[in-house]
N, C-alpha and C positions, 0 to 999 in steps of 0.2 A: 669218196668216203670209204675207208677200209672197214670191212665187216669183221665179225668176231674171229673167223678163221684167219683172215689176213693180219689182224692184230696179234693173234697167237704166233703166226709164222715170224712176224717182225720181232716179237719178244724172244722167241727161241733162237733167233739169229744172232742175238747178243750173248756172247760167251762170258757172262758173269752173273752172280747171284742177284744183283739188283736190276736186272734187265726189265722185269715187270714194272718196278717202280719208275725206272727211267722213262719208259714208253708212256705210262699213265701221266706222269708229270709233264711230259712233252706236250701231250694233247690238251691237258688242262691249261697250260700256259698259252697254247694256241687259242683256246676259247676266250681267255682273258684278252688277248690281243685283238680279237674280233669285236668283243662287246665293250671293252674298257671298264667293265664292272668286276669287282671282286668275285671270285668263284670259291665256293665251299662245297665239297662233296660230303654227303652223309650216306654211307652205304652199309647195308647189313647183309650177312651171308646166310639169311634164314632159308633161302631156297636151296642152297648147296649143302647146308649142314643142319637140316631139320631133323628132329627126332633124337637129338643128343642132349636135350634139356640144357641148352646153352643160353646165356643172356644176350640173345641177338636182337631183342626188342629195345625200343627207346626206354632208357632208364636214367637215373640220376648220375651215374658214372659218366654219361655223355657230356655233361656240362664242362668237365675239365677239358675234354677234347675241343669243344667249341671255344672255350676261353683261350686255349693254346693257339689254335689256328687263326683266331681273330686278332690276337695280339700283334701289333706292328702293321696292320692293314690301314690303308687310307679309307677311313669310314665314309668320307664324302662321296666315294665312288659307288655307294650302295653295295648290294650283294646279290648274286645269283646262287641260290641254294639248290643243289641238285640232290633230289631225294630218291632213295630206293630202300624202302623199309616196310615191315609188316605192321608198324605201330608199336604200342607199348603202354607204359605208365602215363596216366592222365596228369599226375603231378609233375612228372619230368617234362612232358610235352608242354604244359603250361609255362613252366619255368624257362625252358629253352626258347619258346616263342616270344615271351616277354623280353628276354635278354636280347635276342636278335632285333626285335622291334626298337628297343631303346638304343642299342649300339649304332644301328644303321638308320635311325630316325624314320622308321617305317618304310625305308626304301629297299624293300625286299621283293625279289622276283623268284618264284619257285619253278624249277624245271623238273618235270617227271618224265624221264626217258622210258620207263616201263611201269613200275608200280609204286604208289604211295598209299598204303592201306591204313585204315583205322586212325591211329594217332598221327600217321604220316599225312593222311588227308586233312586232319585237323590242323596240323602245322602248316600245310599249304594255304590255309585260310588266313594266315598271318601275312600273306603276300599281297601286293597291289595287283599282281598279275600272275597267272600260271601258264607255263608253256607245256604243251603235251603233243605227242605224236598221234597218228591215227591208231597206233597199237598201244598207247599208254592208257592207264586206268587209275582212278581213285577208288578207294573202298570205304564203305560206311563204318563209322566208329561205334564201338561198344566198350565202355570203360570196364576194366576188370576190378572186382572187389573181392579180396581174399582169393584171387585166382579164378573167380567165377564171373561170367559175362553178366553185367548189370541188367541189360535189357532182357536177357533170357530168364533171369531169376524173377524179375518183376512180371514179365508176361506169363510165366508158368504159375506164379502165385495168384495173379488175377484170374487166370483161367480156372484154377482150382476153386477160388471163391465163387465165381459165377456158376460153375457146375454144381457145387454143393447147395447154393441158394436155389437153383432151378430143380435140383433133384437130390435131396438129402441122402439118398442111398449111395451116392458116389463118394461120400466121405470115407467109406471103407477102402476105396481105391486110392484116394488122394492122401489119406493120412500117412501112408507109408512113404510118400514122395515128399510131402511138404514138411515132414518132421525135421528134415535136414536144413530148413530155412528158419533161422531165428528172427524174431521181430527186429532185432538190431540190424541183421543182415539186410532185410527188406528196406529198412530206412537208409542204410548206407548206399544201397544200390540206387534208390530214388534220388539221393543227394548227388551221387556221381553223375547220373544222367542229366540232372538239372545243371550241374556245374559245367559239364562239357557243352551243353546248349549255350550257356552264358559265355563261355570262352569263344565259341564259334561266332556268336552274334556280335560280341564286342570287337573281335579282330576284323570281321568283315566290314563293320561300320568304320573302323579306323583306317582300313587299308583299301580294299577294292571299291568300297562304296563311300569313301570319304567325301567325294564331290557329288553334286547333283541334288535332286529333291529328296530331302530326308524321309518324307512320307512314302514316296514311291520306292526308295531304296529299302526302307523298313519292310515293305511288303515282299520285296524280292528276297531279302535276307531270311525273313520268316519262312518263306516257301523252300528256300535252299536247305535250311536247317531241318525242316519237317521231312523233306525227301531223303536226306542223308541219315537222319536219326530215327525215323519211324520204321521199326523192324517189321511191322505189319505190311509195309510197302517193300522194303529191301529184301525180306524173306531170309537172307543169309548174310552172316558177318563177312563172308568171303566174296560177296557180290562185286563185280567189276563195273564201275561207271566209266564208260569210255568217253572220248572227247565230245562226241555229238550230244550225249546225254547231259554232260556238264554245261555245255554251251546253251542247251535248251532251257536249263534252269537259270540262265543268265549270269552264271559265274563268268568272270573276266578271264577267259581262256583263249590263248593264241596258239594256232596250230604251228608246230615246228616246220611243217612243210611249206609254210609261206616264205621262209628264208632258207634256201638250200645250203648256203654257206654255214649258217648257224646250225642247221640240222645236222650237217656232216660233222661239225665240231663236237656237238653234244653227244651224238651217237658214238663217235670215236672214243670220247671219255668214258661213256657207259660201257662199251665193249672191253676197254682196258681195265675198268674197275671189276667187272664180272670175272674177267680172267684172273685178276689178282686175288679174288676171294674164292676161287675154285681150287682145284687139286694142286695147283702150283704152290699155294701157300695154305696147307691143310689146317693150320692152327689159328689163322686170322679169321675172326668172326664179325668184326666191325671195323670200319675205317672212316675217319674224318680227316679231310685234307684241304689245303687251300692252293691257289694257283702259284704261290711262291715255292711250293714243294714242302711246306711244313706239314707233317703227318702225325696223326694220333691214331694208333691202332689198338684194338683189344685182342689179345692173344690168349687162347685157352688150349690146354693140352687135350686133344681129341683122340680117344682110344679107338 
């Protein structure tokens, strides 16, 4: 398996502007040849290009990209969705997940070479199986409402209510903080949290836990959702749930290390994608691509 440096050397060895694209597509096609399953990459440059207020998150514009790269695929082969994303809009994540599930008749396998955070983690719950390496992580979700983290808003509001009830003198401290939260905002945040819970529960029932005892599966799903959604447990929106933690929760996660050939192919694709989103292509902030080489990129002028 070529590592990131070797991928870079190979790309730089091709004397044309599309070298990066050619190498990435070569390894993506190799992955398809190994699995026999459709391959779709969904990669964001949020790590390379953070702090520029760019739309690197999951959003409604992504649907056009997915529609484009899915068109013409043999849907009966299912799909391996390779995710590298910080998450994003709950609305968009819900729509994309439903679309993929319908088009591929729930035959979705999600591969996480490095990070699928927040909405990316939620999207992985649409799969019947998740493939992760020992270095890979999922991250807890926290829906954004008007740009604010829903769990954070609700937790802070509840803390204020409890403090004031226990000691009315604290109202002088809290009133300057809570004034920024309207009743409508609290309600919207509570609805967003409930909706994301519903999406996760529904997708897990329809995919990973479609077979087996419904009662036992229901208990497992309830525990999974509780662990990933309870911010009193996760502590931080950026917390990393690595493979051992995910498997302990009984998510259907398969280690990439179990199949060296598959692992090499996946990581070669990953390294090539990271290279493509780096300094070599300074204005590319997101990429959706299939194994046939059809690519949808989002380009923004970065000053």
